[in-house]
NUNU-651997 format. One line per field, with one value per residue (C-alpha): residue number from 1; residue in three letters; x negated, z, y negated. Coordinates in Angstrom, 1 decimal, always signed. Example, Ala and Ser with C-alpha at 12.3 -4.5 7.8 and 13.67 -1.06 7.14 Angstrom:
2
nr = 1  2
rest = ALA  SER
xx = -12.3  -13.7
zz = +7.8  +7.1
yy = +4.5  +1.1
END
This chain:
174
nr = 1  2  3  4  5  6  7  8  9  10  11  12  13  14  15  16  17  18  19  20  21  22  23  24  25  26  27  28  29  30  31  32  33  34  35  36  37  38  39  40  41  42  43  44  45  46  47  48  49  50  51  52  53  54  55  56  57  58  59  60  61  62  63  64  65  66  67  68  69  70  71  72  73  74  75  76  77  78  79  80  81  82  83  84  85  86  87  88  89  90  91  92  93  94  95  96  97  98  99  100  101  102  103  104  105  106  107  108  109  110  111  112  113  114  115  116  117  118  119  120  121  122  123  124  125  126  127  128  129  130  131  132  133  134  135  136  137  138  139  140  141  142  143  144  145  146  147  148  149  150  151  152  153  154  155  156  157  158  159  160  161  162  163  164  165  166  167  168  169  170  171  172  173  174
rest = LEU  VAL  MET  GLY  LEU  PHE  GLU  ASN  ASN  SER  LEU  ARG  ILE  ALA  GLY  VAL  HIS  GLY  GLU  PRO  ALA  GLU  PHE  PRO  VAL  LEU  MET  VAL  THR  SER  VAL  GLU  GLU  PRO  VAL  PHE  ALA  SER  ASP  MET  ASP  PHE  ARG  THR  LEU  SER  PRO  VAL  VAL  LEU  LYS  THR  THR  VAL  LYS  LYS  ASP  THR  GLY  LEU  GLY  THR  TYR  TYR  TYR  ARG  VAL  LEU  ASP  GLU  GLY  LEU  SER  GLU  ALA  VAL  ARG  LYS  SER  LEU  ILE  ASN  LYS  TYR  GLN  THR  ILE  HIS  GLN  CYS  SER  PRO  ALA  ASP  THR  LYS  LEU  GLU  PHE  HIS  PRO  ASP  HIS  ASP  TYR  ILE  GLU  ARG  LYS  GLY  GLY  PRO  ASP  ARG  VAL  SER  THR  LEU  ILE  THR  VAL  ARG  GLU  ILE  GLU  GLY  ARG  PRO  ILE  ARG  VAL  LYS  GLY  ILE  THR  CYS  PRO  PHE  THR  LEU  SER  GLY  SER  ALA  ASP  LEU  ILE  LYS  THR  ALA  TRP  HIS  ALA  GLY  ILE  GLY  ASP  TYR  THR  ALA  MET  GLY  PHE  GLY  CYS  VAL  GLU  GLU  LYS  ASN  GLU  HIS  ASN  ASP
xx = +14.0  +12.8  +14.5  +12.8  +9.4  +9.8  +11.2  +8.4  +5.6  +4.3  +5.0  +4.6  +4.1  +4.1  +0.8  +0.2  -1.0  +1.6  -0.4  +1.4  -0.5  +0.5  -0.1  +0.4  +2.8  +1.2  +3.5  +6.6  +7.2  +9.8  +9.0  +10.7  +12.9  +11.6  +13.8  +14.9  +14.7  +15.0  +11.2  +9.0  +5.5  +5.0  +2.3  +2.7  +2.3  +2.7  +2.6  +5.7  +6.7  +9.1  +9.8  +11.9  +12.7  +11.1  +11.3  +8.2  +7.4  +8.0  +11.3  +12.0  +9.2  +8.6  +6.9  +5.6  +5.5  +2.2  +1.7  +1.6  +4.3  +6.8  +9.8  +8.6  +10.4  +13.7  +13.1  +12.6  +15.8  +17.9  +16.5  +17.3  +20.8  +21.4  +20.1  +22.3  +25.4  +24.6  +24.2  +27.0  +29.5  +29.8  +27.7  +25.6  +27.1  +23.8  +21.9  +19.1  +15.6  +12.1  +9.1  +5.7  +2.5  -0.4  -2.6  -5.5  -5.5  -5.4  -8.3  -10.3  -9.7  -11.1  -7.9  -4.6  -6.0  -7.6  -4.1  -2.6  -2.8  -2.0  -0.6  +0.1  +3.4  +3.5  +2.6  +5.0  +3.5  +0.0  +0.8  +0.4  +3.4  +2.0  +3.5  +1.8  +2.3  +1.3  -0.5  -0.8  +0.7  +3.7  +6.4  +10.1  +12.2  +16.0  +18.7  +17.9  +20.3  +18.2  +15.0  +16.4  +17.3  +13.7  +12.4  +14.9  +15.1  +11.9  +11.3  +11.5  +11.8  +10.9  +11.5  +12.9  +9.3  +7.8  +7.0  +7.8  +7.4  +6.6  +6.0  +6.1  +2.6  +1.2  -2.1  -2.6  -2.3  -3.8
zz = -33.6  -31.9  -34.5  -37.3  -35.6  -35.5  -39.1  -40.6  -38.1  -38.6  -37.7  -40.3  -39.2  -41.7  -41.8  -41.9  -45.5  -46.8  -46.3  -43.9  -41.4  -40.9  -37.6  -37.1  -34.3  -32.2  -29.2  -27.9  -24.2  -22.1  -19.3  -16.0  -15.0  -11.8  -8.8  -9.2  -6.3  -5.8  -5.7  -8.2  -9.6  -13.3  -15.9  -19.6  -22.2  -25.0  -24.7  -23.3  -25.7  -24.6  -26.7  -26.6  -29.1  -28.3  -29.9  -31.7  -33.7  -36.9  -35.7  -33.8  -33.1  -31.2  -27.9  -26.5  -22.7  -21.1  -17.9  -15.5  -17.1  -14.6  -16.7  -17.4  -14.5  -15.5  -19.2  -18.1  -16.0  -18.8  -21.3  -19.1  -18.3  -22.1  -22.7  -19.8  -21.3  -24.7  -23.4  -20.9  -22.5  -19.1  -16.8  -14.1  -10.5  -9.3  -11.5  -9.2  -10.6  -10.2  -12.3  -10.4  -12.4  -10.6  -9.8  -8.6  -11.9  -13.9  -11.9  -12.3  -16.1  -16.2  -16.2  -17.9  -21.4  -20.9  -20.4  -23.4  -26.8  -30.3  -32.6  -36.3  -36.9  -40.7  -43.5  -45.7  -48.9  -47.6  -44.4  -41.1  -38.7  -35.2  -31.8  -28.4  -25.7  -22.1  -20.9  -17.2  -14.2  -12.5  -9.9  -10.5  -7.5  -7.4  -9.1  -9.4  -12.4  -14.2  -13.3  -14.7  -17.9  -18.1  -17.9  -20.5  -23.0  -22.5  -21.5  -23.7  -27.4  -30.2  -28.1  -31.2  -32.7  -29.6  -27.6  -23.9  -23.1  -19.4  -16.9  -13.2  -11.7  -9.4  -8.2  -11.4  -13.8  -12.0
yy = +52.8  +56.0  +58.2  +56.1  +56.5  +60.3  +60.5  +58.4  +59.3  +55.7  +52.1  +49.4  +45.8  +42.9  +41.1  +37.4  +37.4  +39.7  +42.9  +45.2  +47.2  +50.8  +52.7  +56.5  +57.4  +60.1  +60.0  +58.1  +57.9  +56.1  +53.8  +54.3  +51.3  +49.6  +49.1  +45.4  +43.0  +39.3  +38.8  +40.7  +40.4  +40.9  +40.8  +39.9  +42.7  +40.1  +36.3  +34.5  +31.8  +29.0  +26.0  +22.8  +20.0  +16.7  +13.3  +12.1  +8.9  +10.9  +12.5  +15.7  +18.2  +21.4  +21.5  +24.9  +25.0  +25.5  +27.6  +24.6  +22.5  +21.2  +22.3  +25.9  +27.5  +25.9  +26.9  +30.5  +30.4  +29.0  +31.4  +34.4  +33.1  +32.9  +36.4  +37.7  +36.1  +37.5  +41.0  +41.1  +38.6  +36.7  +34.6  +36.1  +35.8  +34.4  +32.0  +31.1  +32.0  +30.6  +31.4  +31.2  +31.7  +33.4  +30.3  +32.5  +34.3  +31.1  +29.7  +33.0  +32.8  +29.2  +27.1  +26.8  +26.6  +30.1  +31.7  +30.1  +31.6  +30.3  +33.0  +32.8  +34.6  +34.1  +31.8  +29.8  +28.5  +28.9  +27.0  +29.0  +29.0  +29.2  +29.6  +29.0  +31.6  +32.2  +35.4  +35.6  +37.4  +35.7  +36.1  +35.9  +35.0  +34.8  +36.7  +40.4  +40.5  +37.9  +39.6  +42.9  +41.0  +39.7  +43.3  +44.7  +41.8  +39.9  +36.3  +33.3  +32.7  +35.1  +38.2  +40.0  +39.6  +41.2  +38.2  +37.9  +41.6  +42.1  +44.9  +45.1  +44.4  +47.0  +48.4  +50.4  +47.5  +44.5
END
């Protein structure tokens, strides 16, 4: 990726309506890896998207987790275990992990609907394909290996499309 950025000096991203957007690359920098611990605060750089399949009257459907959903923490944990197994070809020694959204931030923003975002990822035959994501600070507590996986690989679904990117929260990026 980095070699391609330097070779082309631009980044092209496909647009929703088929029109790509091109951005000039002025600089590429690396981000220093944090020291991973069993309790860390993060903020989202892109929405965290987690989905599950649910039964509906018309058949099966997709449900996108919201920030205060009871099953969200477990969905985050399972997603990161799967990512860890894909990367390392084995299960993590410690599979404990809890996801705790920043309730003060959610309240300051005006409630859970204000930290949810609906994003159109593409259109198929004129119909928009949308995903719902979460954008708010949170704490991960548990396995430092799973927390490291979250930082490196992202959290949730569609991480290959750029969703679920996080950074450690600190006094400079509150």
